[in-house]
All heavy atoms as a GROMACS GRO file, in nm:
protein
  600
    1MET      N    1  -6.631   2.064   0.233
    1MET     CA    2  -6.681   2.002   0.358
    1MET      C    3  -6.827   2.022   0.376
    1MET      O    4  -6.876   2.136   0.349
    1MET     CB    5  -6.605   2.068   0.482
    1MET     CG    6  -6.665   2.009   0.611
    1MET     SD    7  -6.597   2.091   0.761
    1MET     CE    8  -6.422   2.064   0.750
    2LEU      N    9  -6.900   1.917   0.417
    2LEU     CA   10  -7.041   1.929   0.436
    2LEU      C   11  -7.056   1.961   0.586
    2LEU      O   12  -7.001   1.895   0.671
    2LEU     CB   13  -7.107   1.800   0.409
    2LEU     CG   14  -7.260   1.784   0.447
    2LEU    CD1   15  -7.344   1.888   0.366
    2LEU    CD2   16  -7.305   1.642   0.413
    3VAL      N   17  -7.135   2.067   0.619
    3VAL     CA   18  -7.166   2.109   0.757
    3VAL      C   19  -7.310   2.087   0.782
    3VAL      O   20  -7.390   2.134   0.714
    3VAL     CB   21  -7.124   2.252   0.788
    3VAL    CG1   22  -7.153   2.288   0.924
    3VAL    CG2   23  -6.973   2.269   0.752
    4LEU      N   24  -7.344   2.004   0.886
    4LEU     CA   25  -7.484   1.980   0.915
    4LEU      C   26  -7.498   2.015   1.072
    4LEU      O   27  -7.420   2.005   1.156
    4LEU     CB   28  -7.506   1.834   0.912
    4LEU     CG   29  -7.493   1.771   0.776
    4LEU    CD1   30  -7.506   1.615   0.771
    4LEU    CD2   31  -7.595   1.823   0.670
    5THR      N   32  -7.622   2.056   1.099
    5THR     CA   33  -7.665   2.084   1.236
    5THR      C   34  -7.748   1.968   1.278
    5THR      O   35  -7.852   1.929   1.214
    5THR     CB   36  -7.737   2.220   1.239
    5THR    OG1   37  -7.653   2.323   1.184
    5THR    CG2   38  -7.784   2.253   1.380
    6ARG      N   39  -7.718   1.917   1.393
    6ARG     CA   40  -7.800   1.801   1.457
    6ARG      C   41  -7.828   1.835   1.594
    6ARG      O   42  -7.760   1.902   1.662
    6ARG     CB   43  -7.724   1.673   1.447
    6ARG     CG   44  -7.683   1.627   1.311
    6ARG     CD   45  -7.786   1.553   1.221
    6ARG     NE   46  -7.891   1.639   1.179
    6ARG     CZ   47  -8.017   1.605   1.154
    6ARG    NH1   48  -8.045   1.490   1.163
    6ARG    NH2   49  -8.105   1.689   1.113
    7LYS      N   50  -7.940   1.781   1.643
    7LYS     CA   51  -7.977   1.790   1.784
    7LYS      C   52  -7.950   1.658   1.857
    7LYS      O   53  -7.941   1.555   1.784
    7LYS     CB   54  -8.122   1.825   1.796
    7LYS     CG   55  -8.147   1.969   1.748
    7LYS     CD   56  -8.297   1.998   1.760
    7LYS     CE   57  -8.329   2.145   1.694
    7LYS     NZ   58  -8.471   2.171   1.698
    8GLN      N   59  -7.954   1.657   1.985
    8GLN     CA   60  -7.938   1.537   2.062
    8GLN      C   61  -8.043   1.434   2.016
    8GLN      O   62  -8.163   1.464   1.997
    8GLN     CB   63  -7.946   1.558   2.206
    8GLN     CG   64  -7.921   1.446   2.299
    8GLN     CD   65  -7.908   1.482   2.441
    8GLN    OE1   66  -7.867   1.595   2.474
    8GLN    NE2   67  -7.943   1.390   2.529
    9GLY      N   68  -7.998   1.310   1.991
    9GLY     CA   69  -8.080   1.204   1.948
    9GLY      C   70  -8.094   1.191   1.793
    9GLY      O   71  -8.143   1.090   1.745
   10GLN      N   72  -8.052   1.291   1.719
   10GLN     CA   73  -8.052   1.281   1.577
   10GLN      C   74  -7.932   1.218   1.533
   10GLN      O   75  -7.831   1.200   1.596
   10GLN     CB   76  -8.068   1.428   1.518
   10GLN     CG   77  -8.205   1.494   1.551
   10GLN     CD   78  -8.221   1.628   1.489
   10GLN    OE1   79  -8.122   1.701   1.475
   10GLN    NE2   80  -8.342   1.656   1.448
   11SER      N   81  -7.934   1.181   1.401
   11SER     CA   82  -7.829   1.102   1.339
   11SER      C   83  -7.783   1.152   1.204
   11SER      O   84  -7.862   1.230   1.142
   11SER     CB   85  -7.868   0.950   1.324
   11SER     OG   86  -7.896   0.894   1.446
   12ILE      N   87  -7.675   1.098   1.158
   12ILE     CA   88  -7.625   1.124   1.016
   12ILE      C   89  -7.582   0.988   0.966
   12ILE      O   90  -7.518   0.910   1.036
   12ILE     CB   91  -7.495   1.222   1.029
   12ILE    CG1   92  -7.531   1.354   1.078
   12ILE    CG2   93  -7.432   1.231   0.888
   12ILE    CD1   94  -7.415   1.439   1.120
   13ARG      N   95  -7.622   0.963   0.844
   13ARG     CA   96  -7.583   0.831   0.786
   13ARG      C   97  -7.483   0.860   0.669
   13ARG      O   98  -7.497   0.950   0.591
   13ARG     CB   99  -7.711   0.763   0.725
   13ARG     CG  100  -7.671   0.628   0.665
   13ARG     CD  101  -7.772   0.520   0.660
   13ARG     NE  102  -7.838   0.496   0.776
   13ARG     CZ  103  -7.806   0.394   0.857
   13ARG    NH1  104  -7.709   0.322   0.820
   13ARG    NH2  105  -7.889   0.359   0.960
   14ILE      N  106  -7.376   0.783   0.669
   14ILE     CA  107  -7.281   0.792   0.565
   14ILE      C  108  -7.280   0.650   0.486
   14ILE      O  109  -7.259   0.551   0.543
   14ILE     CB  110  -7.140   0.810   0.626
   14ILE    CG1  111  -7.129   0.947   0.704
   14ILE    CG2  112  -7.031   0.810   0.509
   14ILE    CD1  113  -7.003   0.962   0.772
   15GLY      N  114  -7.326   0.662   0.363
   15GLY     CA  115  -7.347   0.544   0.277
   15GLY      C  116  -7.453   0.463   0.351
   15GLY      O  117  -7.537   0.500   0.420
   16ASP      N  118  -7.449   0.325   0.325
   16ASP     CA  119  -7.547   0.242   0.377
   16ASP      C  120  -7.493   0.177   0.509
   16ASP      O  121  -7.579   0.120   0.586
   16ASP     CB  122  -7.563   0.116   0.276
   16ASP     CG  123  -7.630   0.156   0.154
   16ASP    OD1  124  -7.715   0.256   0.154
   16ASP    OD2  125  -7.614   0.095   0.050
   17ASP      N  126  -7.368   0.190   0.543
   17ASP     CA  127  -7.314   0.111   0.653
   17ASP      C  128  -7.270   0.191   0.778
   17ASP      O  129  -7.239   0.130   0.880
   17ASP     CB  130  -7.186   0.037   0.610
   17ASP     CG  131  -7.216  -0.060   0.496
   17ASP    OD1  132  -7.341  -0.108   0.497
   17ASP    OD2  133  -7.127  -0.084   0.416
   18ILE      N  134  -7.268   0.323   0.769
   18ILE     CA  135  -7.219   0.399   0.886
   18ILE      C  136  -7.321   0.502   0.926
   18ILE      O  137  -7.381   0.571   0.856
   18ILE     CB  138  -7.086   0.480   0.838
   18ILE    CG1  139  -6.978   0.383   0.792
   18ILE    CG2  140  -7.039   0.570   0.956
   18ILE    CD1  141  -6.861   0.450   0.735
   19LEU      N  142  -7.349   0.492   1.061
   19LEU     CA  143  -7.444   0.569   1.135
   19LEU      C  144  -7.381   0.651   1.239
   19LEU      O  145  -7.303   0.593   1.323
   19LEU     CB  146  -7.561   0.494   1.192
   19LEU     CG  147  -7.670   0.572   1.265
   19LEU    CD1  148  -7.753   0.652   1.156
   19LEU    CD2  149  -7.750   0.483   1.346
   20ILE      N  150  -7.387   0.786   1.240
   20ILE     CA  151  -7.326   0.865   1.346
   20ILE      C  152  -7.450   0.935   1.414
   20ILE      O  153  -7.527   0.998   1.360
   20ILE     CB  154  -7.238   0.976   1.289
   20ILE    CG1  155  -7.125   0.911   1.209
   20ILE    CG2  156  -7.186   1.070   1.395
   20ILE    CD1  157  -7.037   1.001   1.139
   21LYS      N  158  -7.450   0.902   1.548
   21LYS     CA  159  -7.565   0.950   1.631
   21LYS      C  160  -7.516   1.045   1.742
   21LYS      O  161  -7.423   1.025   1.808
   21LYS     CB  162  -7.644   0.834   1.693
   21LYS     CG  163  -7.761   0.876   1.772
   21LYS     CD  164  -7.844   0.758   1.813
   21LYS     CE  165  -7.975   0.801   1.877
   21LYS     NZ  166  -8.063   0.694   1.920
   22ILE      N  167  -7.586   1.157   1.751
   22ILE     CA  168  -7.554   1.249   1.856
   22ILE      C  169  -7.624   1.197   1.986
   22ILE      O  170  -7.739   1.196   2.003
   22ILE     CB  171  -7.614   1.390   1.822
   22ILE    CG1  172  -7.568   1.438   1.686
   22ILE    CG2  173  -7.580   1.490   1.940
   22ILE    CD1  174  -7.424   1.443   1.666
   23ILE      N  175  -7.531   1.158   2.079
   23ILE     CA  176  -7.580   1.089   2.198
   23ILE      C  177  -7.607   1.198   2.316
   23ILE      O  178  -7.718   1.201   2.375
   23ILE     CB  179  -7.474   1.004   2.264
   23ILE    CG1  180  -7.430   0.891   2.154
   23ILE    CG2  181  -7.518   0.938   2.387
   23ILE    CD1  182  -7.542   0.801   2.113
   24GLU      N  183  -7.524   1.297   2.322
   24GLU     CA  184  -7.538   1.399   2.443
   24GLU      C  185  -7.471   1.529   2.401
   24GLU      O  186  -7.358   1.526   2.340
   24GLU     CB  187  -7.482   1.334   2.568
   24GLU     CG  188  -7.491   1.425   2.688
   24GLU     CD  189  -7.429   1.352   2.810
   24GLU    OE1  190  -7.418   1.239   2.810
   24GLU    OE2  191  -7.405   1.428   2.903
   25ILE      N  192  -7.524   1.633   2.437
   25ILE     CA  193  -7.461   1.767   2.426
   25ILE      C  194  -7.454   1.837   2.557
   25ILE      O  195  -7.555   1.844   2.617
   25ILE     CB  196  -7.533   1.854   2.320
   25ILE    CG1  197  -7.555   1.788   2.188
   25ILE    CG2  198  -7.476   1.993   2.311
   25ILE    CD1  199  -7.643   1.853   2.087
   26GLU      N  200  -7.336   1.865   2.604
   26GLU     CA  201  -7.321   1.924   2.731
   26GLU      C  202  -7.214   2.038   2.720
   26GLU      O  203  -7.096   2.010   2.697
   26GLU     CB  204  -7.274   1.818   2.837
   26GLU     CG  205  -7.277   1.877   2.977
   26GLU     CD  206  -7.239   1.768   3.077
   26GLU    OE1  207  -7.303   1.654   3.067
   26GLU    OE2  208  -7.154   1.790   3.159
   27GLY      N  209  -7.261   2.161   2.728
   27GLY     CA  210  -7.170   2.274   2.707
   27GLY      C  211  -7.103   2.272   2.571
   27GLY      O  212  -7.179   2.266   2.471
   28SER      N  213  -6.967   2.270   2.564
   28SER     CA  214  -6.911   2.278   2.434
   28SER      C  215  -6.862   2.127   2.387
   28SER      O  216  -6.796   2.121   2.289
   28SER     CB  217  -6.783   2.355   2.443
   28SER     OG  218  -6.685   2.304   2.534
   29GLN      N  219  -6.904   2.033   2.462
   29GLN     CA  220  -6.871   1.894   2.422
   29GLN      C  221  -7.003   1.822   2.364
   29GLN      O  222  -7.107   1.834   2.414
   29GLN     CB  223  -6.822   1.816   2.542
   29GLN     CG  224  -6.690   1.861   2.593
   29GLN     CD  225  -6.632   1.763   2.685
   29GLN    OE1  226  -6.696   1.702   2.757
   29GLN    NE2  227  -6.499   1.746   2.686
   30VAL      N  228  -6.969   1.742   2.262
   30VAL     CA  229  -7.075   1.657   2.201
   30VAL      C  230  -7.033   1.510   2.209
   30VAL      O  231  -6.914   1.475   2.171
   30VAL     CB  232  -7.088   1.697   2.051
   30VAL    CG1  233  -7.193   1.609   1.981
   30VAL    CG2  234  -7.133   1.847   2.046
   31LYS      N  235  -7.116   1.433   2.258
   31LYS     CA  236  -7.083   1.285   2.267
   31LYS      C  237  -7.150   1.219   2.149
   31LYS      O  238  -7.273   1.230   2.133
   31LYS     CB  239  -7.134   1.224   2.398
   31LYS     CG  240  -7.094   1.085   2.421
   31LYS     CD  241  -7.147   1.022   2.552
   31LYS     CE  242  -7.076   1.087   2.669
   31LYS     NZ  243  -7.116   1.024   2.794
   32ILE      N  244  -7.076   1.153   2.070
   32ILE     CA  245  -7.135   1.086   1.947
   32ILE      C  246  -7.114   0.935   1.958
   32ILE      O  247  -7.021   0.881   2.026
   32ILE     CB  248  -7.072   1.140   1.818
   32ILE    CG1  249  -6.924   1.110   1.815
   32ILE    CG2  250  -7.101   1.289   1.807
   32ILE    CD1  251  -6.859   1.142   1.678
   33GLY      N  252  -7.204   0.858   1.894
   33GLY     CA  253  -7.194   0.716   1.880
   33GLY      C  254  -7.175   0.682   1.727
   33GLY      O  255  -7.236   0.753   1.646
   34ILE      N  256  -7.089   0.586   1.703
   34ILE     CA  257  -7.070   0.555   1.563
   34ILE      C  258  -7.097   0.407   1.542
   34ILE      O  259  -7.037   0.325   1.618
   34ILE     CB  260  -6.922   0.586   1.518
   34ILE    CG1  261  -6.892   0.727   1.538
   34ILE    CG2  262  -6.900   0.546   1.374
   34ILE    CD1  263  -6.744   0.769   1.521
   35GLU      N  264  -7.190   0.378   1.449
   35GLU     CA  265  -7.210   0.230   1.422
   35GLU      C  266  -7.156   0.215   1.273
   35GLU      O  267  -7.186   0.283   1.180
   35GLU     CB  268  -7.364   0.200   1.406
   35GLU     CG  269  -7.425   0.205   1.548
   35GLU     CD  270  -7.575   0.168   1.539
   35GLU    OE1  271  -7.616   0.114   1.434
   35GLU    OE2  272  -7.646   0.210   1.638
   36ALA      N  273  -7.058   0.119   1.264
   36ALA     CA  274  -6.988   0.093   1.140
   36ALA      C  275  -6.959  -0.056   1.133
   36ALA      O  276  -6.942  -0.115   1.240
   36ALA     CB  277  -6.867   0.184   1.124
   37PRO      N  278  -6.929  -0.099   1.018
   37PRO     CA  279  -6.891  -0.248   1.007
   37PRO      C  280  -6.759  -0.268   1.080
   37PRO      O  281  -6.674  -0.177   1.086
   37PRO     CB  282  -6.868  -0.263   0.855
   37PRO     CG  283  -6.951  -0.166   0.786
   37PRO     CD  284  -6.959  -0.042   0.885
   38LYS      N  285  -6.731  -0.390   1.124
   38LYS     CA  286  -6.609  -0.419   1.199
   38LYS      C  287  -6.475  -0.387   1.120
   38LYS      O  288  -6.382  -0.350   1.181
   38LYS     CB  289  -6.611  -0.568   1.248
   38LYS     CG  290  -6.703  -0.593   1.359
   38LYS     CD  291  -6.691  -0.729   1.408
   38LYS     CE  292  -6.799  -0.748   1.518
   38LYS     NZ  293  -6.787  -0.884   1.574
   39GLY      N  294  -6.483  -0.386   0.991
   39GLY     CA  295  -6.364  -0.373   0.905
   39GLY      C  296  -6.329  -0.218   0.895
   39GLY      O  297  -6.228  -0.184   0.851
   40VAL      N  298  -6.420  -0.129   0.933
   40VAL     CA  299  -6.390   0.012   0.923
   40VAL      C  300  -6.316   0.060   1.048
   40VAL      O  301  -6.356   0.043   1.161
   40VAL     CB  302  -6.525   0.092   0.911
   40VAL    CG1  303  -6.501   0.236   0.919
   40VAL    CG2  304  -6.603   0.045   0.790
   41ILE      N  305  -6.198   0.121   1.019
   41ILE     CA  306  -6.115   0.162   1.131
   41ILE      C  307  -6.148   0.309   1.160
   41ILE      O  308  -6.162   0.392   1.071
   41ILE     CB  309  -5.961   0.153   1.083
   41ILE    CG1  310  -5.930   0.008   1.066
   41ILE    CG2  311  -5.875   0.209   1.199
   41ILE    CD1  312  -5.796  -0.002   0.990
   42ILE      N  313  -6.171   0.337   1.284
   42ILE     CA  314  -6.206   0.473   1.324
   42ILE      C  315  -6.106   0.523   1.441
   42ILE      O  316  -6.089   0.454   1.537
   42ILE     CB  317  -6.351   0.471   1.395
   42ILE    CG1  318  -6.452   0.413   1.293
   42ILE    CG2  319  -6.400   0.603   1.441
   42ILE    CD1  320  -6.586   0.387   1.352
   43PHE      N  321  -6.055   0.644   1.402
   43PHE     CA  322  -5.959   0.708   1.495
   43PHE      C  323  -6.005   0.840   1.533
   43PHE      O  324  -6.064   0.914   1.453
   43PHE     CB  325  -5.825   0.722   1.427
   43PHE     CG  326  -5.742   0.586   1.408
   43PHE    CD1  327  -5.737   0.535   1.284
   43PHE    CD2  328  -5.681   0.528   1.511
   43PHE    CE1  329  -5.665   0.430   1.262
   43PHE    CE2  330  -5.612   0.418   1.485
   43PHE     CZ  331  -5.605   0.364   1.361
   44ARG      N  332  -5.976   0.898   1.655
   44ARG     CA  333  -5.987   1.031   1.679
   44ARG      C  334  -5.874   1.103   1.594
   44ARG      O  335  -5.766   1.044   1.569
   44ARG     CB  336  -5.953   1.059   1.831
   44ARG     CG  337  -6.061   1.008   1.919
   44ARG     CD  338  -6.033   1.053   2.069
   44ARG     NE  339  -5.895   1.064   2.099
   44ARG     CZ  340  -5.824   0.976   2.173
   44ARG    NH1  341  -5.876   0.866   2.220
   44ARG    NH2  342  -5.699   0.999   2.208
   45GLU      N  343  -5.908   1.223   1.549
   45GLU     CA  344  -5.815   1.295   1.457
   45GLU      C  345  -5.672   1.307   1.522
   45GLU      O  346  -5.565   1.282   1.450
   45GLU     CB  347  -5.864   1.432   1.420
   45GLU     CG  348  -5.783   1.510   1.331
   45GLU     CD  349  -5.768   1.446   1.186
   45GLU    OE1  350  -5.848   1.362   1.151
   45GLU    OE2  351  -5.675   1.483   1.117
   46GLU      N  352  -5.662   1.344   1.645
   46GLU     CA  353  -5.529   1.365   1.705
   46GLU      C  354  -5.450   1.240   1.708
   46GLU      O  355  -5.327   1.240   1.696
   46GLU     CB  356  -5.539   1.436   1.840
   46GLU     CG  357  -5.619   1.356   1.950
   46GLU     CD  358  -5.763   1.374   1.953
   46GLU    OE1  359  -5.824   1.432   1.853
   46GLU    OE2  360  -5.822   1.322   2.050
   47LEU      N  361  -5.519   1.124   1.739
   47LEU     CA  362  -5.451   0.988   1.738
   47LEU      C  363  -5.404   0.959   1.595
   47LEU      O  364  -5.294   0.906   1.568
   47LEU     CB  365  -5.533   0.894   1.799
   47LEU     CG  366  -5.478   0.747   1.804
   47LEU    CD1  367  -5.335   0.741   1.884
   47LEU    CD2  368  -5.565   0.653   1.868
   48TYR      N  369  -5.489   0.982   1.502
   48TYR     CA  370  -5.467   0.950   1.355
   48TYR      C  371  -5.336   1.029   1.315
   48TYR      O  372  -5.248   0.974   1.251
   48TYR     CB  373  -5.578   0.983   1.274
   48TYR     CG  374  -5.554   0.975   1.123
   48TYR    CD1  375  -5.560   0.838   1.065
   48TYR    CD2  376  -5.512   1.071   1.047
   48TYR    CE1  377  -5.534   0.822   0.930
   48TYR    CE2  378  -5.490   1.057   0.908
   48TYR     CZ  379  -5.497   0.928   0.857
   48TYR     OH  380  -5.469   0.916   0.727
   49GLU      N  381  -5.328   1.159   1.350
   49GLU     CA  382  -5.207   1.237   1.312
   49GLU      C  383  -5.082   1.186   1.378
   49GLU      O  384  -4.979   1.188   1.309
   49GLU     CB  385  -5.232   1.385   1.353
   49GLU     CG  386  -5.335   1.461   1.250
   49GLU     CD  387  -5.284   1.455   1.109
   49GLU    OE1  388  -5.167   1.477   1.081
   49GLU    OE2  389  -5.376   1.436   1.026
   50LYS      N  390  -5.085   1.145   1.504
   50LYS     CA  391  -4.972   1.094   1.565
   50LYS      C  392  -4.923   0.958   1.497
   50LYS      O  393  -4.804   0.948   1.476
   50LYS     CB  394  -4.999   1.062   1.713
   50LYS     CG  395  -4.997   1.185   1.808
   50LYS     CD  396  -5.009   1.146   1.947
   50LYS     CE  397  -5.006   1.279   2.033
   50LYS     NZ  398  -5.017   1.245   2.176
   51LEU      N  399  -5.019   0.883   1.470
   51LEU     CA  400  -4.986   0.757   1.406
   51LEU      C  401  -4.928   0.776   1.263
   51LEU      O  402  -4.834   0.718   1.218
   51LEU     CB  403  -5.109   0.658   1.385
   51LEU     CG  404  -5.163   0.596   1.514
   51LEU    CD1  405  -5.295   0.540   1.484
   51LEU    CD2  406  -5.063   0.497   1.561
   52ARG      N  407  -4.982   0.878   1.192
   52ARG     CA  408  -4.937   0.912   1.062
   52ARG      C  409  -4.791   0.962   1.078
   52ARG      O  410  -4.706   0.926   0.996
   52ARG     CB  411  -5.019   1.017   0.994
   52ARG     CG  412  -4.993   1.050   0.847
   52ARG     CD  413  -5.103   1.145   0.793
   52ARG     NE  414  -5.074   1.279   0.826
   52ARG     CZ  415  -4.980   1.355   0.782
   52ARG    NH1  416  -4.890   1.310   0.700
   52ARG    NH2  417  -4.972   1.486   0.818
   53GLU      N  418  -4.771   1.057   1.164
   53GLU     CA  419  -4.624   1.108   1.182
   53GLU      C  420  -4.531   1.001   1.224
   53GLU      O  421  -4.420   0.999   1.172
   53GLU     CB  422  -4.636   1.218   1.293
   53GLU     CG  423  -4.704   1.342   1.251
   53GLU     CD  424  -4.726   1.446   1.371
   53GLU    OE1  425  -4.667   1.421   1.473
   53GLU    OE2  426  -4.803   1.532   1.346
   54SER      N  427  -4.566   0.909   1.304
   54SER     CA  428  -4.486   0.798   1.347
   54SER      C  429  -4.455   0.708   1.230
   54SER      O  430  -4.337   0.662   1.208
   54SER     CB  431  -4.556   0.717   1.455
   54SER     OG  432  -4.482   0.606   1.493
   55ASN      N  433  -4.554   0.678   1.149
   55ASN     CA  434  -4.527   0.601   1.018
   55ASN      C  435  -4.428   0.666   0.925
   55ASN      O  436  -4.350   0.604   0.863
   55ASN     CB  437  -4.665   0.569   0.950
   55ASN     CG  438  -4.743   0.477   1.027
   55ASN    OD1  439  -4.692   0.396   1.116
   55ASN    ND2  440  -4.873   0.460   0.999
   56ILE      N  441  -4.449   0.798   0.915
   56ILE     CA  442  -4.354   0.872   0.828
   56ILE      C  443  -4.214   0.872   0.884
   56ILE      O  444  -4.122   0.852   0.803
   56ILE     CB  445  -4.395   1.022   0.811
   56ILE    CG1  446  -4.527   1.026   0.725
   56ILE    CG2  447  -4.291   1.113   0.753
   56ILE    CD1  448  -4.596   1.164   0.734
   57GLU      N  449  -4.193   0.880   1.006
   57GLU     CA  450  -4.062   0.870   1.070
   57GLU      C  451  -4.005   0.738   1.052
   57GLU      O  452  -3.885   0.724   1.025
   57GLU     CB  453  -4.068   0.915   1.209
   57GLU     CG  454  -4.084   1.057   1.242
   57GLU     CD  455  -3.967   1.142   1.180
   57GLU    OE1  456  -3.853   1.102   1.193
   57GLU    OE2  457  -4.003   1.243   1.107
   58ALA      N  458  -4.085   0.631   1.066
   58ALA     CA  459  -4.039   0.500   1.056
   58ALA      C  460  -3.996   0.467   0.912
   58ALA      O  461  -3.897   0.399   0.878
   58ALA     CB  462  -4.151   0.393   1.101
   59LEU      N  463  -4.066   0.528   0.819
   59LEU     CA  464  -4.036   0.518   0.674
   59LEU      C  465  -3.899   0.580   0.646
   59LEU      O  466  -3.818   0.528   0.575
   59LEU     CB  467  -4.150   0.571   0.584
   59LEU     CG  468  -4.134   0.554   0.434
   59LEU    CD1  469  -4.117   0.410   0.396
   59LEU    CD2  470  -4.252   0.620   0.363
   60LYS      N  471  -3.888   0.700   0.699
   60LYS     CA  472  -3.760   0.770   0.678
   60LYS      C  473  -3.642   0.688   0.734
   60LYS      O  474  -3.535   0.682   0.671
   60LYS     CB  475  -3.766   0.905   0.746
   60LYS     CG  476  -3.844   1.016   0.682
   60LYS     CD  477  -3.847   1.140   0.756
   60LYS     CE  478  -3.931   1.248   0.700
   60LYS     NZ  479  -3.944   1.363   0.784
   61THR      N  480  -3.659   0.637   0.851
   61THR     CA  481  -3.556   0.550   0.911
   61THR      C  482  -3.524   0.434   0.828
   61THR      O  483  -3.404   0.397   0.804
   61THR     CB  484  -3.592   0.507   1.055
   61THR    OG1  485  -3.618   0.622   1.131
   61THR    CG2  486  -3.484   0.425   1.122
   62SER      N  487  -3.624   0.360   0.778
   62SER     CA  488  -3.606   0.242   0.706
   62SER      C  489  -3.537   0.275   0.570
   62SER      O  490  -3.457   0.192   0.525
   62SER     CB  491  -3.734   0.164   0.680
   62SER     OG  492  -3.817   0.239   0.594
   63LYS      N  493  -3.557   0.392   0.510
   63LYS     CA  494  -3.488   0.435   0.391
   63LYS      C  495  -3.344   0.454   0.405
   63LYS      O  496  -3.266   0.446   0.320
   63LYS     CB  497  -3.564   0.551   0.330
   63LYS     CG  498  -3.697   0.522   0.260
   63LYS     CD  499  -3.756   0.646   0.197
   63LYS     CE  500  -3.883   0.614   0.126
   63LYS     NZ  501  -3.945   0.728   0.066
   64GLU      N  502  -3.307   0.494   0.529
   64GLU     CA  503  -3.169   0.520   0.564
   64GLU      C  504  -3.085   0.396   0.593
   64GLU      O  505  -2.964   0.404   0.576
   64GLU     CB  506  -3.150   0.613   0.699
   64GLU     CG  507  -3.216   0.749   0.673
   64GLU     CD  508  -3.228   0.831   0.796
   64GLU    OE1  509  -3.190   0.783   0.909
   64GLU    OE2  510  -3.277   0.941   0.795
   65LEU      N  511  -3.151   0.286   0.614
   65LEU     CA  512  -3.084   0.158   0.636
   65LEU      C  513  -3.032   0.106   0.497
   65LEU      O  514  -3.103   0.119   0.394
   65LEU     CB  515  -3.172   0.055   0.693
   65LEU     CG  516  -3.208   0.080   0.837
   65LEU    CD1  517  -3.305  -0.023   0.885
   65LEU    CD2  518  -3.083   0.079   0.930
   66LYS      N  519  -2.920   0.047   0.489
   66LYS     CA  520  -2.868  -0.018   0.373
   66LYS      C  521  -2.886  -0.166   0.400
   66LYS      O  522  -2.889  -0.218   0.510
   66LYS     CB  523  -2.716   0.022   0.356
   66LYS     CG  524  -2.686   0.162   0.339
   66LYS     CD  525  -2.539   0.199   0.340
   66LYS     CE  526  -2.526   0.344   0.348
   66LYS     NZ  527  -2.387   0.382   0.396
   67PRO      N  528  -2.900  -0.243   0.286
   67PRO     CA  529  -2.906  -0.389   0.302
   67PRO      C  530  -2.804  -0.446   0.386
   67PRO      O  531  -2.834  -0.540   0.469
   67PRO     CB  532  -2.911  -0.429   0.154
   67PRO     CG  533  -2.953  -0.317   0.076
   67PRO     CD  534  -2.908  -0.196   0.146
   68GLU      N  535  -2.682  -0.405   0.374
   68GLU     CA  536  -2.573  -0.464   0.452
   68GLU      C  537  -2.587  -0.433   0.603
   68GLU      O  538  -2.549  -0.519   0.688
   68GLU     CB  539  -2.432  -0.418   0.403
   68GLU     CG  540  -2.415  -0.270   0.406
   68GLU     CD  541  -2.452  -0.197   0.273
   68GLU    OE1  542  -2.522  -0.252   0.196
   68GLU    OE2  543  -2.412  -0.089   0.254
   69ASP      N  544  -2.646  -0.322   0.641
   69ASP     CA  545  -2.676  -0.289   0.788
   69ASP      C  546  -2.774  -0.398   0.836
   69ASP      O  547  -2.760  -0.440   0.949
   69ASP     CB  548  -2.731  -0.152   0.794
   69ASP     CG  549  -2.628  -0.049   0.761
   69ASP    OD1  550  -2.511  -0.072   0.763
   69ASP    OD2  551  -2.672   0.067   0.728
   70ILE      N  552  -2.877  -0.437   0.762
   70ILE     CA  553  -2.974  -0.528   0.804
   70ILE      C  554  -2.910  -0.667   0.823
   70ILE      O  555  -2.926  -0.735   0.919
   70ILE     CB  556  -3.092  -0.532   0.697
   70ILE    CG1  557  -3.164  -0.404   0.710
   70ILE    CG2  558  -3.190  -0.647   0.744
   70ILE    CD1  559  -3.268  -0.380   0.590
   71ILE      N  560  -2.823  -0.703   0.724
   71ILE     CA  561  -2.760  -0.828   0.730
   71ILE      C  562  -2.666  -0.834   0.851
   71ILE      O  563  -2.659  -0.929   0.923
   71ILE     CB  564  -2.677  -0.858   0.603
   71ILE    CG1  565  -2.776  -0.872   0.485
   71ILE    CG2  566  -2.582  -0.980   0.617
   71ILE    CD1  567  -2.711  -0.871   0.347
   72LYS      N  568  -2.590  -0.729   0.883
   72LYS     CA  569  -2.500  -0.727   0.993
   72LYS      C  570  -2.577  -0.740   1.133
   72LYS      O  571  -2.537  -0.810   1.219
   72LYS     CB  572  -2.423  -0.590   0.995
   72LYS     CG  573  -2.312  -0.581   0.891
   72LYS     CD  574  -2.245  -0.445   0.898
   72LYS     CE  575  -2.159  -0.426   0.782
   72LYS     NZ  576  -2.095  -0.291   0.785
   73GLY      N  577  -2.696  -0.667   1.127
   73GLY     CA  578  -2.775  -0.685   1.242
   73GLY      C  579  -2.829  -0.814   1.273
   73GLY      O  580  -2.841  -0.859   1.383
   74ALA      N  581  -2.857  -0.888   1.170
   74ALA     CA  582  -2.915  -1.020   1.181
   74ALA      C  583  -2.808  -1.123   1.224
   74ALA      O  584  -2.837  -1.221   1.289
   74ALA     CB  585  -2.976  -1.062   1.054
   75SER      N  586  -2.683  -1.094   1.195
   75SER     CA  587  -2.578  -1.194   1.225
   75SER      C  588  -2.525  -1.171   1.366
   75SER      O  589  -2.444  -1.260   1.410
   75SER     CB  590  -2.457  -1.181   1.121
   75SER     OG  591  -2.405  -1.053   1.132
   76LYS      N  592  -2.565  -1.072   1.432
   76LYS     CA  593  -2.516  -1.048   1.572
   76LYS      C  594  -2.574  -1.148   1.672
   76LYS      O  595  -2.675  -1.195   1.669
   76LYS     CB  596  -2.535  -0.906   1.623
   76LYS     CG  597  -2.455  -0.808   1.544
   76LYS     CD  598  -2.468  -0.669   1.597
   76LYS     CE  599  -2.375  -0.576   1.529
   76LYS     NZ  600  -2.384  -0.444   1.574
   0.00000   0.00000   0.00000
């Protein structure tokens, strides 16, 4: 992990397309701005983890289904 120290108003660039700017520092909170191409998906870590866990559960559920269960469900 790369650890950098930045002050308010300073930035970090990732590659050519992503800019992370320190907008405000207040107490223990840091407000950041991120400029990235529209195709880059950005999540807060806690939301990313919830989505990942949800996707894993959905995958487990889909593996438990048998083809005949899907066919039965479609014919109802």
